[in-house]
N, CA, C and O of each residue as an XYZ file, in Angstrom:
220
protein
N     104.611    162.215    149.771
C     105.148    161.392    150.816
C     106.587    161.838    151.095
O     107.386    162.016    150.175
N     106.896    162.013    152.375
C     108.236    162.411    152.777
C     108.920    161.205    153.406
O     108.399    160.608    154.348
N     110.077    160.855    152.885
C     110.846    159.742    153.429
C     112.092    160.312    154.081
O     112.885    161.000    153.438
N     112.258    160.019    155.365
C     113.428    160.497    156.078
C     114.387    159.333    156.282
O     113.980    158.227    156.640
N     115.650    159.597    156.050
C     116.670    158.585    156.255
C     117.135    158.643    157.701
O     117.297    159.722    158.270
N     117.347    157.472    158.288
C     117.831    157.399    159.660
C     119.334    157.675    159.656
O     120.066    157.088    158.860
N     119.804    158.568    160.542
C     121.240    158.841    160.593
C     122.028    157.573    160.912
O     121.548    156.706    161.642
N     123.244    157.468    160.360
C     124.071    156.271    160.545
C     124.310    155.938    162.013
O     124.284    154.765    162.385
N     124.545    156.953    162.865
C     124.817    156.669    164.270
C     123.593    156.084    164.973
O     123.736    155.368    165.965
N     122.401    156.378    164.477
C     121.183    155.803    165.047
C     120.991    154.383    164.521
O     120.594    153.493    165.273
N     121.275    154.162    163.218
C     121.140    152.833    162.624
C     121.980    151.809    163.372
O     121.523    150.694    163.625
N     123.197    152.178    163.723
C     124.082    151.223    164.377
C     123.614    150.886    165.785
O     123.997    149.849    166.327
N     122.785    151.749    166.393
C     122.288    151.496    167.746
C     121.042    150.607    167.735
O     120.675    150.043    168.766
N     120.398    150.480    166.584
C     119.181    149.679    166.466
C     119.577    148.233    166.195
O     120.273    147.962    165.217
N     119.141    147.283    167.055
C     119.520    145.890    166.816
C     118.891    145.358    165.533
O     117.745    145.676    165.215
N     119.643    144.551    164.805
C     119.131    143.959    163.568
C     118.142    142.847    163.924
O     118.445    141.963    164.725
N     116.981    142.906    163.327
C     115.944    141.900    163.577
C     116.122    140.719    162.638
O     116.611    140.886    161.520
N     115.732    139.523    163.077
C     115.782    138.375    162.163
C     114.815    138.610    160.998
O     113.765    139.229    161.174
N     115.169    138.122    159.826
C     114.322    138.275    158.640
C     114.066    136.905    158.036
O     114.975    136.080    157.939
N     112.830    136.667    157.631
C     112.444    135.391    157.059
C     111.666    135.649    155.784
O     110.820    136.542    155.743
N     111.941    134.885    154.753
C     111.173    134.971    153.520
C     109.885    134.174    153.729
O     109.938    133.000    154.094
N     108.750    134.793    153.505
C     107.460    134.136    153.739
C     107.324    132.863    152.908
O     106.692    131.904    153.351
N     107.902    132.843    151.724
C     107.798    131.641    150.883
C     108.610    130.488    151.469
O     108.264    129.324    151.267
N     109.685    130.798    152.193
C     110.422    129.739    152.890
C     109.568    129.179    154.026
O     109.554    127.970    154.259
N     108.859    130.056    154.729
C     108.006    129.610    155.833
C     106.857    128.736    155.339
O     106.425    127.824    156.043
N     106.365    129.006    154.146
C     105.230    128.246    153.612
C     105.668    127.081    152.739
O     104.831    126.424    152.121
N     106.970    126.815    152.679
C     107.451    125.707    151.851
C     107.123    125.918    150.390
O     106.819    124.965    149.672
N     107.184    127.168    149.944
C     106.838    127.572    148.578
C     105.370    127.352    148.245
O     104.979    127.406    147.078
N     104.555    127.103    149.269
C     103.109    127.036    149.077
C     102.514    128.393    149.419
O     103.145    129.430    149.214
N     101.278    128.376    149.947
C     100.676    129.659    150.302
C     100.204    129.728    151.748
O      99.606    130.726    152.150
N     100.466    128.662    152.555
C     100.053    128.692    153.949
C     101.080    128.001    154.841
O     101.799    127.099    154.410
N     101.129    128.450    156.100
C     101.979    127.820    157.106
C     101.338    128.010    158.463
O     100.640    128.998    158.695
N     101.573    127.064    159.362
C     101.141    127.222    160.752
C     102.278    127.871    161.529
O     103.446    127.521    161.356
N     101.925    128.811    162.379
C     102.880    129.451    163.279
C     102.351    129.245    164.684
O     101.206    129.588    164.981
N     103.182    128.686    165.549
C     102.764    128.363    166.913
C     103.442    129.308    167.887
O     104.653    129.523    167.838
N     102.625    129.871    168.778
C     103.120    130.735    169.847
C     102.461    130.269    171.135
O     101.261    130.451    171.339
N     103.270    129.664    172.001
C     102.696    129.097    173.232
C     101.742    127.983    172.877
O     102.116    127.035    172.187
N     100.497    128.090    173.349
C      99.510    127.058    173.042
C      98.553    127.478    171.926
O      97.537    126.821    171.699
N      98.874    128.563    171.236
C      98.034    129.060    170.144
C      98.669    128.735    168.793
O      99.885    128.838    168.632
N      97.846    128.345    167.832
C      98.306    128.093    166.475
C      97.667    129.123    165.547
O      96.454    129.333    165.574
N      98.487    129.749    164.741
C      98.041    130.759    163.785
C      98.305    130.247    162.378
O      99.165    129.391    162.172
N      97.566    130.772    161.417
C      97.777    130.425    160.017
C      98.293    131.662    159.299
O      97.658    132.716    159.315
N      99.455    131.518    158.669
C     100.017    132.560    157.824
C      99.648    132.217    156.400
O      99.908    131.107    155.936
N      99.040    133.170    155.699
C      98.608    132.905    154.323
C      99.125    134.002    153.411
O      99.070    135.184    153.750
N      99.628    133.600    152.248
C     100.018    134.548    151.205
C      98.861    134.603    150.212
O      98.470    133.581    149.648
N      98.319    135.792    150.004
C      97.180    135.946    149.094
C      97.654    135.956    147.635
O      98.852    136.041    147.365
N      96.720    135.871    146.720
C      97.056    135.952    145.292
C      97.667    137.293    144.954
O      98.444    137.406    144.005
N      97.319    138.320    145.731
C      97.858    139.667    145.485
C      99.234    139.858    146.123
O      99.826    140.932    146.020
N      99.749    138.798    146.790
C     101.068    138.896    147.391
C     101.099    139.546    148.757
O     102.154    139.987    149.213
N      99.952    139.608    149.416
C      99.860    140.164    150.769
C      99.911    139.029    151.783
O      99.637    137.876    151.451
N     100.267    139.368    153.031
C     100.289    138.372    154.090
C      99.106    138.568    155.019
O      98.763    139.696    155.372
N      98.477    137.455    155.418
C      97.390    137.481    156.390
C      97.739    136.485    157.487
O      98.091    135.341    157.200
N      97.645    136.915    158.740
C      97.893    136.040    159.883
C      96.590    135.950    160.667
O      96.076    136.962    161.145
N      96.055    134.727    160.800
C      94.791    134.528    161.513
C      94.958    133.457    162.570
O      95.862    132.623    162.508
N      94.057    133.502    163.546
C      94.048    132.524    164.624
C      93.227    131.338    164.226
O      93.092    130.392    165.002
């Protein structure tokens, strides 16, 4: 696997995205509802520590 580092001048041009801890979203549980418009999705943290987002 080859990992390339982004040059500093490019990093500064990329806007920083908001970051959220999944456990904060789930209230330290394993599921949370996420609403987008009129759709509700379920965010689930699996036992293996993976995230699943379903409608």
